[in-house]
N, C-alpha and C positions, 0 to 999 in steps of 0.2 A: 541315471544317478551315478556319480563318480564312485569308484571302488573305495576311496578313502572314507566317504560318508557312510557307505554300507558297513565298513569295518567299525566305524565309530558307533553306529547303532547296535551292531552285534556286541561290541564291548560294553556299551551302556546296558543293554538287555541282560548280558551275562552277569554284570555286577549287581543289577537289581534282583536277578534270580538267586544269586548267591546270598545276598542280604536277606531275602525272604526265607531261604532255607535255614540260614543261621538263626533268624528270629524264631522260626518254628521249632528248631532244636532247643533253643533257650526256653521257650514256653513249655516244651515237653519236660525238660529237666526240672523246671519249677513245679510242674504238676506231679512228677514222680516223687520229688522231695516232700511235697505236701501229703501224698498218700502214705509215705513212710512215717512221717511225723504224726499223721492221724492214727495210723495203726499203733504206734507207740503210745500215743495219748489215750486211745480207747482202752487199752489194757491197764492203764495206771491212774485213771481219773474216773469221775462219775460214779456209777453204781459199784464198780469194782473197788475203787478207793474207799467208798463208804462201807462196803462189805468187809474190806480188809481192816478198817479201823474198828468196826464192831467186833470182828472175829478176834482182834488183839485185846479187846476189853477196854477200849478208849472211852472216856467219859464225854459228856456234852461239851465241856470247855475244850478238850483236846480235839474234838471233831470240828468245833468252830475255828480253832487255830489252824487246823489242816485246810479248811476252806479259805482262810484269810491269807495263808502263806503266799499263794501265787500272786496276790495283789500287793502285799507289803514289799516283796522283793522287786517290784517295779520301780521302787525308789533308786535302784541301781542304774536305772536309765539316765540319771543325772550324770554320774561319772562316765557312763557309757557314751553319752552324747559328746563329751569332751574328748574321749578316746577316739571316737570316729572322726571328729573334726581335726584332731591332731595327726593321727596316723593316715587317715583317708584311704584305708584298705578294708573296705566293708566285707568282702568275701572272706578274707583271712580271719577277721574278727568273728564272723559267723561260725566258721569251721572250728576255730579254737574253743569258743564258748560252748558250742553244741557238743563237741567231743568230750570236754571236761565235765559238763553237767550230766550227760547221759551215762557216764561211768558210775555216777552215784545211784542210779537205779539198781545197780547190782548190790549196793550197800543196803538199800531199802528191802531188797529181796530176802535178806537174812534176818529181818525183824522177827518173824515167827519163831526163830531158833533161840531167841533171847527171853529172859523173864518179862512179865507183862509190862511193867513200867519202862524198862530199858528198851523193849521192843517198840513201844509207842513213841518214845523219844527218838529212837533211831529212825523210825519212819518219818517223823516230822522234820528232823534235821536233814536227812538225805533228800527229801523232797524240797526243802528250802534251798539247798545248794543247787539241786537240779533246776528248779524254777528260777533261781537267781541267775544262773548261767544262761538260761533261756531268755531272760529279760535283757541281758547284755547283748546276746546274739540277735534278739529281736529288734533292738534299737538299730543296729546296723542293717538288718534284713529289711525293715520297713523303708529305710532310705534307699537301699539298693533296689528294691522292687519299684519304688516310685520312679526311678530312672530307667529301669530295665523293661517294664511292661508299658506299652503304648497307652497313653491316657485315654484314647478313644476306645480302648478295649477293656477298661477297668471292669465295667459291669458284667459284660459277657464272659470274659476270661475267668474272673474270680467267681462268677456264678457257676460256670462249668467245673472249675476247680473244687468248689465246695460240694457240688453234686457228686463228684468222684470220691472225695474223701468221706462223705456221708455214707455212700454205698459200701465202702471198705469198712467203715465203722460198724455198720449193721452186721456184716458177715463175721467180723472178728468178735463182736459182742456175743453172737451165737456160739462161735467156737469156744470163747472164754467161758461162757456159762456151762457148756457141755463138759469142758475140762474140769471146772470146779465141782459140778454135780457128780462126775465120775470119781473125783478125788474124795469127796465127802462120803460117797457110798463105800469106798474101799478103806478109807482112813478116817472114820468118823471122830476119833479121839483127837485128831490134830488137823482140823479143817483149815486152820489159818495157813498151814504150810503149803496149801494149794496155790496161794497167792505168790509164793516164792517162784513158782514156775512161770506165772504170768509176767512178773516183773523182770525176770531174767530174759524171757523171750522178747519183751518190749525193749530192753537194752540193746539186744542184738539188732533188732529192726532199726533202732535209733542210730546205731553206728553205720548202717547202710545209708541212712539219710545224710549223715556227715559226708560220706563219699560222694553222694549226688551233689551236695552243696559245693564240694571241692572242684568238681568238673563243670559246674555252671559258669558260663562266661561272666567275667567282671566288666564293669564299665567305670571309667574314671569319674570321680566326682567333679561337678562343675567348678571351675576355678573361681576363686574369690579375689577381689582386688585388694582387700585388706582383711587380715585375720581379726575377727571380733574378740573382744575381751570375753572370757568365759561367762562372767555374770551377765553381760549384755546379751550374749548368745542365748542363755537360758531364759532371760526375761523378755526377749523379743516376742514370743507368742502371747504373753500377757499384755503387751502393749497394743496388740491387734484386737480392737473392740469386738469385731464379729467372731473371731476365733475364741475370745474370752467368753462370749455368750454360748458358743458351742460347748466349751469346757464345763460351764455351769449345768447345761442340760445333761451332758454325758455323765457327769459326776453324780448328780441327783438321781438319774435313771439307774445307774449301776448300783448305787446305794439301795434304792428301792428293790431292785430285782434280787440282790444278794441277801436281803433280809429273809427271802423265801426260798429261792432256787437251790442253795446248797443243802437244804434240809428236806427236800421232797423225798429223796431216797431214804434218808434216816427216818422220816415220818412213816413211810410205808413199811420199813423194816421193823421198827420198834412199836409204833402205835397201831398200825393196821395189821401187823404181823404177816405181811406178804413174804413169800419166798423170793429168792434172788431170781429164779426163772420167771416168775410173774412180773417182777419189776422190769426185767430186761425185755419181756414181751411188750410192756407199755412203752418202754424207751424206743424199741424198734418201730412201734406204731407212730411215735413222734418223728423218728428219723425218716420213715418212708414219706410221710406228709411233707417233711422238710425238703426231701429230694424233689418231689413233685412241684413244690412251690418255688424253688430256687430259680429255675429257668424263667418263670414268670416275673419274679422280682428283679432279676438281673436285667431283663429286657426293658422293664418299666423304668428302672433307674436310668438307663441310657437314654430312653425316650423322653422321660419327664425330669425328675430330680430325686435326689436322696431324701430330701425333706418331705416331699409329697408321699413317698413310700412309707416313711416313718409315721406320717399322719394317719396311716391305716394300720400298719403292723403293730405299733406301740400300744394303742388302745386295745387291740385284740388280745395282746399278751396280758394286759392288766385284767381283762375279763377272765382269762384263764387262772390268774393268781387268785382272784376273788372266788372262783369256782371251788378252789381247794378248801375254802372255809366251810363249804356245805358238806364235806365228807364226814363230819361228825354227827350229822342229823340222823335220827333213828329211821325215819321213813325212807331214806335213800339207801340204807344198807343192803337190801336185797338186790339192788341193781348197781351197787357201788363200783364194781370192777368195770362194768360197761360205761358208767359215767366217767370214770378215769380214762378209759380209752378215748372217749370224745374230747376230754380236756387235753390229753396228750397230742391228739391230732391237731387241735387248734394251736397248741403250743408250738408244734413243729412248723406249721405254716407261718405263725407270727415271728418266731425266732429266726426263720430264714430271712425275712425282710429286715428285721432289726439288726441282725448280725452283719448282713451285707452293707446296709446303709451306714451304720455307725462307723465302720472302718473306711468306707468310701468317702463319706463326707469330710472326715478328718484329713484324708489324703487330698481331696479336691480343694479344700480351703488352705492347704499348706503351700506357700509360695515356692516356686522352683528355686533350688539352691539353698533353701532353708528347711527342707522337709525333715531333716534329722532332728533339729531343735523343736520344731512344731509337733511332730509325732511323738517325740519323747515327752514333751510337756503334757500332751494329751494322755499318754500312758501313765505318767507319774501321778498327775493330779487325780484322774479318775480312779486309778488303782488305790490311791490313799483313801479316798472316800469309800470305795468298794470294800476294802479290807476291814473297815470298822464294822460293817453290817454283820457278817457272820460271827465276829467276836462278841458283839452285843447279843446275838442269838444264843451263843453258847453260854454266856454269863447269866442270862435271864431265863434260860430254858427251864431250869428247876423251879424257879419262882412261878412261872406261868403254868407249870405242870400241876401245881397245887391250887390253882385258881380256875374259875369257870365263869363265863358270861353267857347267859341264854336269853332268848326272846321267843315267846310263844303266844299264839292267839287261841283263845278258847271260846267255843260256841256252846252256850248252855240253853237248854230247853228241849222239850220233847222227851223221848225215852232215854237218851244217852248224851252225855257231854262229849264234844269233839274238840281235841286240842291239836293244833298244828304248830310245830316248832319250826321257826324260820331262821334262827341263829343259835349256834352253839360253839362259842369260842373256848378252846381249851388247848393246853400244850402249844404245839407249833402253829395251830390255826390262828392264834393271836398274831403271830408274826406275818402270816399270810394276809390278814386284814390290814395290818399297819403298812405292809409293803404296797398294797393297792392304793392306799391314801397317799403315800409318798410318791408313787408313780404318777398320780394325777398332777401333783405339783411339777414334776419334771416335764410333763407334756405342756404345761403352761410356759415353761422356760424355752421349749422348742420353738414356740411361736415367734421369739425374738431373733432367732438365727436366720441370717440372710444367705440364700444360695441362688446363684444365677439361674433363671428359668425363663421360658418363653412366654409365660402368661401369669396371671395373678394366682395366688394360692387357692382362692375359692373355686375358680374355673379349673385350675390344675387338678385339684382333689376330685372334682366331679368327673372329669375325663379319665383320670387315673382309676377311679372306682369302676367306671363302665368298661375300661380296657381290661382290668383284672378279671372281670366276669367273663368277657369274651375269650381271653387267653386261657383261662382254666377250662372253659367249656370245650375248647379245641384240644386241650391236653387230655381230657378223660371224659367218657360219657357217663361216669358214675354220678348219680344225682347227689349222693352224699358228699362228694368232693366239692360240688358247687356250693352246697350249704356251708362248707368250711370257710370259704372266703366271701360269702355273700353277707355283708354286714348289714345291720339294721339301717333303714333309710334315715333315721334321725342322726346317725353318726355321719353319714355322707353329707347331710345338710350342714352339720357343724364343722 
């Protein structure tokens, strides 16, 4: 072989090796940024945000507004889309928006130092600005990742990414709960001030994430032959019939879920009178099952389709929401905590599948070169519908608190009458029941969404069901974990 050919092969091999190394470095930076963002989010959302609001003395409406803020600010993705298409510097937009927004976490940290009303307003406004900047940065980030991560690795990479961030979330949840419990023990008269430490710490972690974004390689956006009119750009996703059907499903699904999900922690804090440590214990059980399931769902998405995974994960999550309506029954009270452990484990498994697929299917159905507009439309429309749900919950919480709907069966005869109560809707459990019904409608809308797959939906679902059982069996020998994902046979048949 001539020396020139050998030199060409060495050069080609060297370039390929350099490209692979650069790609791996890029994926690592994306992962590190995700871990920093998750750490920041863990300390400022979920149980900690609910506890912060309750400690500040926020009423039900304020709590509902807090839950709705992250979704309402998604409307900022409309101008953000135009900003991205005009400037075409997605990394710079991400860095600027993230840095600006995360600075307001420091403003939220001072809320306990203010009078009650001023403190609640400060918390809401600060989080609104923080979430608004996150929406602008997220618009650019979604499009950036669409071009940066190879499409063939979507399922596996984002599955591993979510597993890592969930593990970090579990550790920080434990650290945060210990910190708050220690603070309450030594400063019982000003327990809300303990959240100041959490929010200040989360802001510092967030600034680390900004640095990681800054050093992540950028990739030029695909050139366009002609710059579309802004209105035409925003309306393009709505003219796509299949993507429009996806928007209907995601909007109705998120509305249904957010009638219930934002108030699980509030329900346990106020109605069930659980401690923050107990609630975090349940949350960690959910996150652990989430970690175990993510690898399985990610592999199944790549092998089958997002829609097929949604066909199993979504109904399972609705079963979990329905299970919350039984928490008010008298006969279940002695074993209520263990019942909630089971519910949280199932929720962790199902949300792993729903979370992965809902984002992936939107990316997959977004045409190359138009991902910014399509993904922004998805975020804006679904967020608008989602934000309405917790607001309605906050508005009608007091009304349902004074009403009750029960159903019981009584057996009379013999020496003693026996009454079995099967329904007891009161307070937040009304919303849990309504959310389950609304979720059934969204599943109906999912059937109209088309996603390329190698076989028909009926056969695909059957093979997916069997594959999930085999994958989880190899994942753990615990029989309980098998029961978590082993759905009833009638569900597989439908």
